[in-house]
Structure formats: structure tokens, C-alpha cells
N, C-alpha and C positions, 0 to 999 in steps of 0.2 A: 661491488659487490649486487648479488641478482635481486632483481627486487620482486614481488607474489602479489602473480596477477589476483585481483578480485573476481570474488568466486559468486555468479547471480545467483540470488533465487527461483527468481522466475525463465525458460527458456522463451524468448517471445519472435516468433514467426513472422514477421513481417510478410512476407509474401506472402503467404498461405491470408493472412490478411483480405490480406490487396484484391486476389484470385477469387472471396472472398464479392469482391465487389458488384461485380457481373452480375451474382443473383439479387442488389438489392431490388428494391418496388421503387423503383424509381429511373429518372429519363435514360434516355440513352445521352444526350447530350452530357447531363453530367458526367453519365458510366466513363464518357471516354475524360470529363477534364477529370475526374478527381485521380487518374493515376498520376496527370502532370500535375495538378498541383497536392498528391501525398508527397512524387518527389522534391519537389524543392523544398518545400517541407523539410524537406530531409535534411534536407543538404542546407537548409540556411538561410533560405535567399526568405520565405515568410518572415521569421519573425529577425530573424537578425543571430540567430543562434540556432549554431548546431543541435538538430534534436535526437534523444538518443533512441533506442525501441519501444522502452518504458512506455517515454511518453505519450512517441508516435501513433499507441497505439492508441491511447488515451481517444487521440484525436478522432482514429479510424472510427471507433468504436460511436462518440460520440455525437458527428457530424452524424455517419446513419440513421440516429435514431430523431434533426429533424428538419434530414435529406424526404425520409420517407410518413414523415411528417404532413410536408407542404404540398406534398402528389402532383406534385410541378416543376415542371426546368427550374432551373435561378434567373437562369433568361425574360424568364418572364410572368416573378412574380412581384404580389406589391405589396406594399404597407399596407392591408389589410389578414395578410397573412401572415404575413409577422408582428402582425397583432394576435393574429389566433391563435401562432404559436405562443407566445409568450403566456399570454392569458394562461393557453391549458396549461402549461409548468405552475405559474401563481396559487390556479384552485385545481393545480394533481390531476388534472381532463386523464395527462400524459400521464402513466404510470409504464413499469415494466415485469412482463408475467416472467412467473418460476413454477414449475411442475415439483407435485411435491407428493409423497403417499400421506392416506391417514392408520388410520388404525386397521383400519380393513384388509387394506395394503393397496388398498383403490388410492391410480394417481390420479392428482388433482389440480389444476393450473391457480395460481391465487396469483393478484395481482397486489404490487404494489408500489407509491411513488416516488418519483423519487426527491435522495436525497436533496440538500440546497445548495451542499456543498456542487454536486451532481449536474444538476442544472446551470449553473454557472455555468459550469464545462458546458453543458451539451451549448451551452449559447456563442460561448466566444469561439468552440469548433467550428460557428457557424458563423462568427464572423470574418475569425481572418479568409473558408471559402467565398463571400458576400467584397470583402476587401479585395481577395489576388483573382474572382474570376473579372466582376463588376467596374474595380476600381472609383471612381471618385462618381457612377455609380449610386455604388451603396453607401452613400455618405445618409441620406435618412436612417436606412434600416437598421446602420451599426448604433444611430442615435438611441435607437426605439430599445435592443437587445441590450445597450450598456447601463439600462436603467436598474438600478441594482434593487432590491426590498429590504423592507428595514427587518434586519432579522436577530431576534436577543438569542444572547447567546446562551444554549446552555452547558452546563458542568454534564465537564466529561464522568461519562461513563467507568468504576474505577472497583476492582476489591481492594474490602478491609488487610490488612493485618492478617489477622485469624482466618482470612476465607484464601488469602496464598499457602499458611500452613496446616491446613487443611487439603491442598492441592498437594502442597509438599510430604507432608506424613502418605498418601492418598498412590504416591510415587510403588512404583519396585525395583527399579534397577540407582545407579551409580547414576549412568545413566541419564536416563527422566529425572531428577531429581537436578542434576547439574543445568540442568533445560530451565525448570523451572525460582529455583535461585538467583541463579544468571540477570537471565532474563529479568525480575522483581526487581533485584537490587541493583543491575546496572543502568537499568531503563536504559538499553538498545534498544536501536531496532532492527527488524527481521535481521534487513543486511550485512550492520553489522556485525552482530551475534554470529548472524554462520559463519564470519569473513577473522573469526578471532585466531590466530592462531597459538599456539605455544609457548613462545618465545615473546609473547601481548600479558600473559600471568608468570606476576612475581609474587610468591608469597615467603614474607619473612614475622618469625614473632607473632604466629597463627591469627595474622592478619596478612588480607589477602588486596595486591591493586592489578588492575583491571586498561590495555589498554585499548581501548579503539584508534587504528591510523586513519586517517585522514581521507586516506585511498580510497579505504570503504566504505569513506558514508557521505553524506545529500547532507552535510556541513563540518564543523571546523572540527577535527581530533579532537579526545582528550584523554588525561588517565584518572580513573574513578575507582576510586575506594573502594573495599564491600567489607559492607558493617551490617549486614542483616543474621543472625542467629544463628542461624544455616547455611550461611555464607559460605566457611570456615571448611565446614565440614562437608558439604560437598562438590565446593572443588579439588578438594588436598583429596575424596576418598574420586573424583573422575579424572583426576589425573592420573592416577595409583593405579588404575587402568587400560589407563593410554600409557605410560608409557612404558606397559607392557608388552607394547607392540616396537617396541620401538621408536617412538616417536620425536619427529626430529624438530631443530625454532620452527622453522618457514610451513612445519603441516598443521595443515585446522585444527582444532582442536572434538571441535562435533560433528562425526562420522558421519551422521542421519541431513541426509536432504531437508529442508523447505518445505516444499511435499507434505512426506514421509509426522513429519515436528508439528505440521500445521493439526494431524488429524488425530496427533496420538493425543494433546492442548482441547482438543474437541470433542474426545473421546473420555480424554479424562475431567473435563468439566462438568459433564453431560453428567457422571456415574457416582461426583463428587458433593459437586454441589448443583446439584438439575439444575446446567444452564450453559450456551457452551461460552467455551472462553477461546483467547487469539491472540496475537503477536504484542498487534498495540495496548491489548488494555495492563497488560503489565509495565510495557512502557507509561500509561495512565498512573497504574498503583500507585508504582514508585514516586512519583513528580507527586502525585495524591500525600504517605508519607512520609518520607522523608522533605519534606516542604512545612515543620512544623523542629522538624530538628536538627536540623543541620547549614552555619553557615555557608555562604557561596562557594571560599575556599576548601572546607569542609568535603565538602558534593562532586567538585569534576576542578582541577587544578594545573 
């Protein structure tokens, strides 16, 4: 039996990312060492696990932030330098810049503090590099970087059902309605959604069951009943269109790629709700909607 190949939602070019290291504002010593470090990181010599391109790219991006802040070779770093980095992250003195056009179409540079999760990733990437390069001499630095501030949990952003319904009714095609309904009702991650195959959808007696296979998921695979009032309509209408294309059981159901679909959701959200919407927002919204409606067996068996 042939196996389906996982469809990535992002194409990550590690070689291109690594080629940009020579342009970083860091010491020549570290530029040279980083290529060996990232290679060891990729093959598992640093963490004990082979690193996927997506995770490796995160390490590359976040390590640049800390190294450019330190402004000196890692071999010359002192505790006071690590203290200053941690303080700057804690007090949001270290931030990222982005460009945005105002109403007059003039480009303005804005800055925004890093999220708490990104701050932890910045620290973790530096911890790995320090341990790899300095060995036992990095222990005191790593101890400082491992200090975690107490962060009060925030309620995740989500959309109420009425807002999802507005989005659904604001769609103009069966394909768009399928995207909104299935993302909300299934709570699927973006990569799981784009890897749904024709054989993964079962329709019986006006009911829809969806299988999210383990080989396409970050977690365990699961079978989910789609109970939302518009799901049957959205799924059946879109599948009728896809069957006209002579779709095969192992074919990808949703034809548009992640990039174009993400752009569509952004436009739809601004047009209907006057706010930005994104894939993971549907996952939060689904969990909130179903938390008080279904038991564990109904949600996922």
C-alpha cells in the first residue's frame, strides 16, 4: 500500500538562512563557529534529537537576536552581559521592528516587544550555543538564562460562534465555506487541515466524520465528528465540486495552499469583523465552543 507524503505548509530553505549569517552584526569568530553549531544541531549532536527544518530555522532566527545584542564574541562574554540581555528581555527594551504604511501610504517603522514565548526561545537558543561552544565554562551563564519569570496565564483569543457564522456567510464560494467551517468545527492545525485527503472524510446520514492522520499531525491522530450546524452543508457542497475533478481517495481535498488561504482569511476578517483572523484562532475558538457542549468521547474517539 502506498503511503501519502506529508504536504508542508511552509517551504523552509535552511541553506538560504545560513547564507545570511555572514551578514549578521556579530564577530567573525562566531560567524565561523555557527555553521558547525547549526550542523551539529541539525543532526542531533546538541539536543539528542534530529531537528526538523522548521525548528532549526527558529533557532537560527532567535540566536541572531541574542548574539547581535551582546555585541562581542561569545568567548569574551561575561556574566554582566548575560544579565543585561535578560534584563532587556524582561523590561521589553529589546524589541523587533516592522514596517507598516499609514493612511497616507507613508511607510512607518514600528517596534513591538517580543512575546513571552519568543523570549524563552531566544534564551534557549543561546543556552544551546553557549553549552556547545564553552562547555563547562557556560554553566554560570546558563543558570542565569534558565531563570523564568512568573507569567500570569492569559485567556487565549477566540471568536464566538456568531462571529464564525458571520465569516461563513461572508464567504462567496463553496471552497471558502469549507475552509471556515472545517477549521472551526475540527479545531485542526493548519498543517493537519491542508493534509486532509478525500479518504479521510466520511459522510453518513447527514453527518460528517473527519480523520486527522497521525503522520500529518504534531500529536496523535484522531477521528472527529463535525457537529456544527453548517458543517454538513459546507463539506458536502465542496466535495461535490471536487468530485467533478475526478478526485482520488488519496488526493488532497483542499486545493489552495497555506499562503493564499492565510491571505484570504486576513482579508475576510478585515471585511466582515474588522479584525485580523488566522488559522490558530479557529483552533482556540473551536476548543472554547465545544468545551461546554460535548464530552471527551463525542469530541474525539
